[in-house]
LOGUNU-350597 format. One record per residue (C-alpha): residue number from 1; z negated, y, x negated. Coordinates in nm, 3 decimals. Layout:
residues N
{site NUM, {Z, Y, X}}
...
***
This chain:
residues 175
{site 1, {-0.908, -2.291, 2.335}}
{site 2, {-0.607, -2.217, 2.551}}
{site 3, {-0.266, -2.078, 2.482}}
{site 4, {-0.264, -1.772, 2.703}}
{site 5, {0.098, -1.663, 2.681}}
{site 6, {0.418, -1.690, 2.480}}
{site 7, {0.453, -1.344, 2.334}}
{site 8, {0.777, -1.381, 2.146}}
{site 9, {1.060, -1.629, 2.124}}
{site 10, {1.379, -1.506, 1.963}}
{site 11, {1.688, -1.609, 1.777}}
{site 12, {1.927, -1.383, 1.591}}
{site 13, {2.263, -1.439, 1.425}}
{site 14, {2.341, -1.181, 1.159}}
{site 15, {2.624, -1.080, 0.930}}
{site 16, {2.643, -0.838, 0.637}}
{site 17, {2.887, -0.751, 0.363}}
{site 18, {2.796, -0.722, -0.005}}
{site 19, {3.046, -0.646, -0.284}}
{site 20, {3.342, -0.735, -0.066}}
{site 21, {3.203, -1.067, 0.058}}
{site 22, {3.065, -1.147, 0.403}}
{site 23, {2.742, -1.339, 0.456}}
{site 24, {2.615, -1.500, 0.776}}
{site 25, {2.272, -1.626, 0.865}}
{site 26, {2.034, -1.685, 1.151}}
{site 27, {1.668, -1.635, 1.226}}
{site 28, {1.450, -1.814, 1.481}}
{site 29, {1.093, -1.702, 1.544}}
{site 30, {0.814, -1.768, 1.790}}
{site 31, {0.452, -1.668, 1.814}}
{site 32, {0.179, -1.729, 2.065}}
{site 33, {-0.133, -1.538, 2.153}}
{site 34, {-0.435, -1.769, 2.153}}
{site 35, {-0.774, -1.707, 2.306}}
{site 36, {-1.076, -1.918, 2.381}}
{site 37, {-1.449, -1.957, 2.352}}
{site 38, {-1.447, -2.172, 2.040}}
{site 39, {-1.410, -2.049, 1.682}}
{site 40, {-1.094, -1.853, 1.767}}
{site 41, {-1.199, -1.571, 1.995}}
{site 42, {-0.848, -1.428, 1.975}}
{site 43, {-0.554, -1.472, 1.745}}
{site 44, {-0.187, -1.549, 1.694}}
{site 45, {-0.003, -1.858, 1.580}}
{site 46, {0.359, -1.825, 1.479}}
{site 47, {0.655, -1.978, 1.304}}
{site 48, {0.981, -1.849, 1.168}}
{site 49, {1.287, -2.030, 1.033}}
{site 50, {1.546, -1.810, 0.870}}
{site 51, {1.829, -1.772, 0.625}}
{site 52, {1.791, -1.539, 0.327}}
{site 53, {1.997, -1.454, 0.024}}
{site 54, {1.852, -1.456, -0.326}}
{site 55, {1.884, -1.105, -0.467}}
{site 56, {1.669, -1.182, -0.773}}
{site 57, {1.883, -1.446, -0.945}}
{site 58, {2.201, -1.386, -1.140}}
{site 59, {2.390, -1.551, -0.856}}
{site 60, {2.391, -1.481, -0.485}}
{site 61, {2.261, -1.809, -0.344}}
{site 62, {2.149, -1.897, 0.004}}
{site 63, {1.785, -1.949, 0.098}}
{site 64, {1.634, -2.136, 0.393}}
{site 65, {1.273, -2.048, 0.468}}
{site 66, {1.013, -2.188, 0.708}}
{site 67, {0.717, -1.954, 0.754}}
{site 68, {0.399, -2.042, 0.948}}
{site 69, {0.099, -1.821, 1.012}}
{site 70, {-0.231, -1.804, 1.194}}
{site 71, {-0.418, -1.475, 1.241}}
{site 72, {-0.763, -1.504, 1.396}}
{site 73, {-1.059, -1.287, 1.483}}
{site 74, {-1.361, -1.517, 1.524}}
{site 75, {-1.576, -1.207, 1.581}}
{site 76, {-1.520, -0.834, 1.612}}
{site 77, {-1.592, -0.772, 1.243}}
{site 78, {-1.429, -1.079, 1.084}}
{site 79, {-1.057, -1.157, 1.049}}
{site 80, {-0.903, -1.469, 0.894}}
{site 81, {-0.533, -1.484, 0.818}}
{site 82, {-0.361, -1.795, 0.684}}
{site 83, {0.009, -1.824, 0.618}}
{site 84, {0.239, -2.048, 0.426}}
{site 85, {0.605, -2.085, 0.360}}
{site 86, {0.843, -2.339, 0.219}}
{site 87, {1.157, -2.197, 0.062}}
{site 88, {1.472, -2.394, -0.023}}
{site 89, {1.701, -2.205, -0.265}}
{site 90, {2.064, -2.308, -0.305}}
{site 91, {2.331, -2.231, -0.563}}
{site 92, {2.649, -2.062, -0.434}}
{site 93, {2.811, -2.410, -0.444}}
{site 94, {2.559, -2.530, -0.183}}
{site 95, {2.366, -2.756, -0.424}}
{site 96, {1.985, -2.731, -0.400}}
{site 97, {1.837, -2.519, -0.682}}
{site 98, {1.463, -2.541, -0.610}}
{site 99, {1.195, -2.576, -0.343}}
{site 100, {0.896, -2.340, -0.344}}
{site 101, {0.566, -2.356, -0.157}}
{site 102, {0.347, -2.047, -0.118}}
{site 103, {0.020, -2.022, 0.075}}
{site 104, {-0.202, -1.720, 0.137}}
{site 105, {-0.552, -1.688, 0.275}}
{site 106, {-0.700, -1.347, 0.355}}
{site 107, {-1.054, -1.288, 0.480}}
{site 108, {-1.155, -0.941, 0.596}}
{site 109, {-1.516, -0.864, 0.686}}
{site 110, {-1.677, -0.539, 0.801}}
{site 111, {-2.056, -0.595, 0.787}}
{site 112, {-2.116, -0.228, 0.882}}
{site 113, {-1.884, 0.047, 0.992}}
{site 114, {-1.895, 0.206, 0.645}}
{site 115, {-1.844, -0.114, 0.437}}
{site 116, {-1.522, -0.313, 0.407}}
{site 117, {-1.480, -0.644, 0.219}}
{site 118, {-1.155, -0.833, 0.169}}
{site 119, {-1.074, -1.149, -0.026}}
{site 120, {-0.712, -1.252, -0.071}}
{site 121, {-0.608, -1.584, -0.224}}
{site 122, {-0.233, -1.616, -0.289}}
{site 123, {-0.151, -1.969, -0.405}}
{site 124, {0.183, -2.076, -0.550}}
{site 125, {0.148, -2.445, -0.641}}
{site 126, {0.521, -2.474, -0.718}}
{site 127, {0.493, -2.220, -1.002}}
{site 128, {0.135, -2.333, -1.076}}
{site 129, {0.004, -1.980, -1.021}}
{site 130, {-0.320, -1.905, -0.841}}
{site 131, {-0.497, -1.577, -0.782}}
{site 132, {-0.810, -1.426, -0.636}}
{site 133, {-0.814, -1.064, -0.525}}
{site 134, {-1.133, -0.907, -0.396}}
{site 135, {-1.184, -0.553, -0.264}}
{site 136, {-1.508, -0.376, -0.172}}
{site 137, {-1.497, -0.034, -0.006}}
{site 138, {-1.793, 0.184, 0.090}}
{site 139, {-1.759, 0.514, 0.277}}
{site 140, {-2.073, 0.678, 0.139}}
{site 141, {-1.999, 1.003, 0.323}}
{site 142, {-1.712, 1.125, 0.545}}
{site 143, {-1.375, 1.123, 0.363}}
{site 144, {-1.541, 0.993, 0.043}}
{site 145, {-1.523, 0.631, -0.074}}
{site 146, {-1.619, 0.398, -0.353}}
{site 147, {-1.374, 0.114, -0.423}}
{site 148, {-1.439, -0.189, -0.642}}
{site 149, {-1.155, -0.435, -0.702}}
{site 150, {-1.152, -0.766, -0.885}}
{site 151, {-0.824, -0.949, -0.950}}
{site 152, {-0.787, -1.277, -1.133}}
{site 153, {-0.472, -1.477, -1.214}}
{site 154, {-0.477, -1.841, -1.316}}
{site 155, {-0.193, -2.059, -1.439}}
{site 156, {-0.145, -2.425, -1.518}}
{site 157, {-0.464, -2.634, -1.532}}
{site 158, {-0.640, -2.336, -1.368}}
{site 159, {-0.668, -2.161, -1.704}}
{site 160, {-0.745, -1.791, -1.682}}
{site 161, {-0.429, -1.584, -1.744}}
{site 162, {-0.547, -1.236, -1.648}}
{site 163, {-0.854, -1.060, -1.511}}
{site 164, {-0.886, -0.698, -1.399}}
{site 165, {-1.187, -0.507, -1.266}}
{site 166, {-1.124, -0.160, -1.127}}
{site 167, {-1.358, 0.105, -0.984}}
{site 168, {-1.242, 0.416, -0.802}}
{site 169, {-1.449, 0.697, -0.657}}
{site 170, {-1.303, 0.951, -0.417}}
{site 171, {-1.498, 1.255, -0.308}}
{site 172, {-1.409, 1.522, -0.054}}
{site 173, {-1.479, 1.856, -0.208}}
{site 174, {-1.497, 2.145, 0.037}}
{site 175, {-1.452, 2.491, -0.113}}
***
C-alpha cells in the first residue's frame, strides 16, 4: 500500500454573527488518496479538527471536534466506510460540559448490477446507543424496485429499544 498523493490540506478561520454576538472558529482538514495491491485497492484516509457551536442546547457553547475517516473499495462492488469523531462541548464560560464519541461503519455491496445491499452501524458509546440499519434493494425491472429495510436500536446493556421492518415496492406504470 502506498500513499499516492495528498489531495487536500486546508485551514480556514471563520467568523459569524448570531443575535448580535460574534463567533470565531477554525477548521483544519487533510485527506489522502491511498492505493495499493493489498486489501485497499483504492480509498481515502482523512482527518478534520474544527470548532463548532452547539445549536441544540439552551446555551450557545463552543464545540471542538476531531473527525477521522477511511473510505475504501477493496473490489469494484464492495465499499467499506469507517469514521469516528470525538466531540468536546463547552459551556459559554469555557468549562467542559461533556465529551462524546461516535463511530460509524458502513458496508455497501453490489453482488449483481440489479441488487444493492447496505449495512450501517452507528455506535454512540457515550450515550450507550447502538444501532443496526440494513437495506436491500432489487431492481426487478427498469425503473421498478423492491426495498426491504431493517432498523434496530439498542440502549444500555444492549437491550432492544426499537425495531422496524419496512418493505416498499415501486413500479413504473406506462399508460
